[in-house]
C-alpha positions in Angstrom: 117.2 -46.6 160.1 115.9 -49.0 162.7 117.7 -50.1 165.9 117.4 -50.1 169.7 113.8 -48.9 169.5 114.7 -46.0 167.3 113.1 -46.1 163.8 113.4 -43.3 161.3 112.3 -42.3 157.8 113.2 -39.2 155.8 110.4 -38.2 153.6 110.9 -35.0 151.6 111.8 -32.3 154.1 110.5 -34.2 157.1 112.4 -36.6 159.4 110.0 -38.9 161.3 111.6 -40.7 164.2 109.5 -43.3 166.0 110.7 -44.4 169.5 109.5 -47.6 171.1 109.8 -48.9 174.7 112.3 -47.3 177.1 114.0 -44.3 175.7 117.2 -44.1 177.8 120.8 -45.2 178.0 121.8 -46.7 174.6 118.9 -45.3 172.6 119.5 -41.6 173.5 123.0 -41.4 171.9 121.7 -43.2 168.9 119.0 -40.6 168.4 121.6 -37.9 168.9 123.8 -39.4 166.2 120.9 -39.7 163.8 119.8 -36.1 164.3 123.3 -34.8 164.0 123.9 -36.6 160.7 120.6 -35.6 159.2 120.6 -31.9 160.3 124.3 -31.4 159.3 123.4 -32.4 155.7 120.1 -30.7 155.2 117.4 -28.6 156.7 114.3 -30.7 157.7 111.4 -30.6 160.0 111.7 -33.1 162.8 108.8 -35.1 164.2 109.5 -37.5 167.1 106.8 -40.0 167.8 106.8 -40.8 171.5 103.4 -42.6 171.5 104.9 -46.0 172.3 107.5 -44.9 174.8 107.0 -46.6 178.1 109.9 -44.9 180.0 112.1 -41.9 179.4 115.1 -41.0 181.6 117.2 -37.8 181.9 119.4 -38.7 179.0 116.4 -39.2 176.7 114.8 -36.0 177.9 118.2 -34.1 177.4 118.5 -35.3 173.7 114.9 -34.2 173.0 115.4 -30.9 174.8 118.7 -30.2 172.9 116.9 -31.0 169.6 114.2 -28.5 170.4 116.8 -25.9 171.1 118.6 -26.7 167.8 115.4 -26.6 165.8 114.5 -23.3 167.3 117.8 -21.9 166.1 116.8 -23.0 162.6 113.4 -21.3 163.0 111.6 -24.7 162.9 109.8 -26.1 166.0 110.2 -29.7 167.0 107.0 -31.7 166.8 106.4 -34.4 169.4 103.7 -37.0 168.9 102.5 -38.0 172.4 100.5 -41.0 173.8 96.8 -40.6 173.2 97.3 -38.9 169.9 98.3 -35.5 171.2 100.7 -33.5 169.0 102.8 -30.7 170.5 105.2 -28.3 168.8 108.0 -27.3 171.2 110.4 -24.4 170.6 112.8 -24.7 173.4 114.3 -27.0 176.0 112.1 -25.6 178.8 109.0 -26.6 177.0 110.2 -30.1 176.6 111.2 -30.5 180.2 107.8 -29.1 181.4 106.0 -31.5 179.1 107.8 -34.5 180.6 107.4 -33.1 184.2 103.6 -32.9 183.7 103.4 -36.6 182.6 
């Protein structure tokens, strides 16, 4: 899937989502729909690549935080790829919010 700066690929048991540019407004609901559709059909690990994100607003942060919460309920942490090559596994919404507040 590729649209509005949201690109995804499902490889085996891993869903890789790459976000580009500003992650807000129209892109946040698109990511939510993609995650809902995928996670309702099968159990996968989710990796969200934020390395090329230039802006994230409250809606974008909320979708990522909700995804972390959902993945924790499935006993699978959400993996975030950050600018500069850092990789973080987050297990709850608070961890996501603190990560963005520190940036």
